[in-house]
Structures are given as structure tokens and as C-alpha cells.
C-alpha positions as CSV (number, residue, x, y, z in Angstrom):
1,X,31.2,22.9,-37.1
2,X,29.3,21.6,-40.1
3,X,25.9,20.2,-40.7
4,X,27.0,16.6,-40.7
5,X,28.2,16.9,-37.1
6,X,24.8,18.2,-36.0
7,X,23.1,15.4,-38.0
8,X,25.2,12.8,-36.2
9,X,24.4,14.2,-32.8
10,X,20.7,14.4,-33.7
11,X,20.7,10.8,-34.9
12,X,22.4,9.7,-31.7
13,X,19.7,11.5,-29.6
14,X,16.9,10.0,-31.8
15,X,18.2,6.5,-31.1
16,X,17.8,7.1,-27.3
17,X,14.0,7.0,-27.8
18,X,14.3,3.2,-27.9
19,X,15.6,3.4,-24.3
20,X,12.5,5.4,-23.2
21,X,10.2,2.9,-25.0
22,X,11.9,0.0,-23.3
23,X,11.5,1.6,-19.9
24,X,7.9,2.5,-20.6
25,X,7.0,-1.0,-21.7
26,X,8.7,-2.5,-18.6
27,X,6.8,-0.3,-16.3
28,X,3.5,-1.1,-18.1
29,X,4.2,-4.8,-17.9
30,X,5.0,-4.6,-14.2
31,X,1.8,-2.7,-13.5
32,X,-0.3,-5.2,-15.6
33,X,1.2,-8.2,-13.7
34,X,0.6,-6.5,-10.3
35,X,-3.0,-5.8,-11.2
36,X,-3.6,-9.3,-12.5
37,X,-2.1,-10.7,-9.4
38,X,-4.5,-8.7,-7.3
39,X,-7.6,-9.3,-9.4
40,X,-7.2,-12.2,-11.8
41,X,-10.8,-11.9,-13.0
42,X,-10.2,-8.5,-14.5
43,X,-7.5,-9.7,-16.9
44,X,-9.7,-9.8,-20.0
45,X,-10.6,-6.1,-19.5
46,X,-7.0,-5.0,-18.9
47,X,-5.2,-6.7,-21.8
48,X,-6.5,-4.6,-24.6
49,X,-5.5,-1.4,-22.8
50,X,-2.0,-2.9,-22.2
51,X,-1.5,-3.8,-25.9
52,X,-2.6,-0.3,-27.0
53,X,-0.1,1.2,-24.5
54,X,2.7,-1.0,-25.7
55,X,1.9,-0.3,-29.3
56,X,2.1,3.5,-28.6
57,X,5.3,3.2,-26.7
58,X,6.8,1.1,-29.5
59,X,5.7,3.5,-32.1
60,X,7.7,6.3,-30.5
61,X,10.8,4.0,-30.7
62,X,10.1,3.3,-34.4
63,X,9.7,7.0,-35.1
64,X,13.0,7.8,-33.4
65,X,14.7,5.1,-35.4
66,X,13.3,6.4,-38.7
67,X,14.4,9.9,-37.8
68,X,17.9,8.6,-36.9
69,X,18.1,6.9,-40.3
70,X,17.0,10.1,-42.1
71,X,19.6,12.1,-40.2
72,X,22.3,9.5,-40.7
73,X,21.6,9.6,-44.5
74,X,22.5,13.3,-44.5
75,X,26.0,12.6,-43.1
């Protein structure tokens, strides 16, 4: 068992963060659409919070991808 094997496993785990981000963005989008369907007049107030949430979820995926690249470079 050498370090490169653990780096490969860590890189694979770090790539899985994209799955979590995709699920989170899907749930947020579903919630936004349901709330807009119930109260269309509240849409301008909801959209900024939605975009902040999507940006935060996507940033976790990008951090995971960067860590995967860094770990993969050690192999």
C-alpha cells in the first residue's frame, strides 16, 4: 500500500462532491418552482436567494474537483 493508491482513492472520493452539488441544485430548483407556483408575485424576492444557494452548491463541486486534480497530480 503506497501513497499513490491513497491519493487515487481520495481523488475518486473528491469527485463525488459533484454528485452532491447536482442533487442539491435539483432540490433547490424544485423548491423554487413550487414556491413560485404557489405565489408568483414573490418571484423577484426569491431569485437572489436561489442564485446564492446554487453558487454555494456549485462552489463545493469546484473545490472537490480542484482537490481531485491536486491528488491526481501526486499519482
